[in-house]
N, C-alpha and C positions, 0 to 999 in steps of 0.2 A: 258285395256285402259276400255273398259267399265261398269268395276267395280271403277274407278275414278271417271268418269262422274255420277255413280247412286249418290256414297257418296256424293258426290260436291251437288248434289238434293237434296238428304235427309240435309243437314247440313243447306243449304237454306229454305229449308220449314221453319224448330225450329226459324228462327229468324223473331223477329219482325220489323214489318212491321208500319211505320206513314206513312200520306199524311195530306196535306193541301187540304182545303178544296177550297180556291179562287185560288191559280196555278197552281193546280198539283203536287205540289213537293210529292216525297218519299222520308222517308229515314230509311233505314235499320240500325238496331241494331243488331253489332257484338256481345257486349258483353256486360251484364247490371252490373255496377260498385257496385253498393248494398251499396253506402256511402249513399242514406236516401231510403225512401219506395215510391216515385214518384219524378217523375221530368217532366216538363213541359217543350216544345221543341215547341217556337212557330216560327210562318212566317206568314207574311201579316199580323202582329197584331192578328194573333188568334193560339187558339194551335192547335199544329196537333192531328189527330184524328186514333187508330188504324183501320188498314184498315186489312179486313177480307177475 
C-alpha cells in the first residue's frame, strides 16, 4: 500500500499546475493534448500563471 501512495505522489509532482493571481484558483493539467504549442487558460480576465 505504501508503494501505491509513493507512486501517486510522483505522478502528481510531474503534473503542470497553473493558478489565478486574482482569486487563487489552481488548475492541474493531467495531460497535454499537443494540438497547439501554447494554450491560454483565462480566469478573472487574466491568463493563469504557472505555479512553481
